[in-house]
N, C-alpha and C positions, 0 to 999 in steps of 0.2 A: 504493499500500500504505499502511495506517495501522498502524505497528507497536504491538502491544499486549502486555500481560503480566497474566495472572490467576493468583492463588493460589487453589487449590480444595481443599477438604476434602469427602470423600465418606463418608457413613455408611450403615450397614446391614450386610447380609452381603456384604462386599466383600474380605475376605481369604480366601485359599485357594480362589478361584474363577476364577483366571486374569485378574483385573482388571488387575494391572500390565502383564502381557505384552500383553493386548489393547489397553490404553491406548497402549502403545509402538507397536503395528502401526497403531492409528487415527491417532496423531499423525504417523507417518512418511507415511501416505497423505495426511494434510491438510497436510503441509509445516510442521508446527509443531515447534518445539524446546523443550526443557524437561526435566523429570524427573517421576518418579512413585515413591512408595515407601509402604510399610506403616508405620504408626505404632503404638506400643505400646497406645494405647487402642482399637484395632480398626478405626479409620478408615484411608482411603487419602488421602494428601497429593500433590497434583501442582502443578506450575508449568507453564504454557503460555505460550510466547512466539511471536509471529509476526503475520502479518496478522490484523487484528481479525476479520474474518469467518471465518478458520479457527480462531481461538481460540474464538470463539462456537460453532462446530460442534462442537469438542471438549467444551465445557461441556454442550451438549446431549446429546451422546453419553454423558458421564458420569452423567446422569440415569437411564439404564437400564443402562449397562455391558455386559459379556458376558452370555450367556444364563443362566449359573448364578448370577449375582449378583441380589441383591435390595436396590436402593438405596432408602434411606429419606429421605436429605436431601443436598443439595449447597449448600455454602456457597461463595461466590465473593467474593474481595477483589480488586479492581483495583488494580494497582501500576504505577508508571511502568516503561516498557520500558527493559530494561538490557542486552539482548543478552549475557547470561551463558552461554548454552549453544550450542555448535557443532552439537548433534544432540539427539535425544530418548532419554533413557536411564532404565533402572530403577536405583534406588539401593537396595541391600540394607539 
C-alpha cells in the first residue's frame, strides 16, 4: 500500500444533489478515509486518505459524482499523508 492524501475541490452543480452522502458511500466502498463538506462559494471540498489507487478512484468518481450532479471542474492538490481520519465523514 502506498498511503496518499488528496485535497479536492469540486465545482459545478454539486450542492443539494446528494454529492456529500454519495461521496461518503463511495469512499467507504473504496476503503478511503477523510471528509467531505459544502463550502460557501458553492463548491464541495473533500480530503481523501488511503491507498493511492483508492484515492485515485475517488478522484475519478468526483469527476461525475451522483446522477443529479453536474461537475464542471475538479481541482486536486496532493498532500503528504497524515492519517488524520479514522473513517470517512460528512462535515456540516
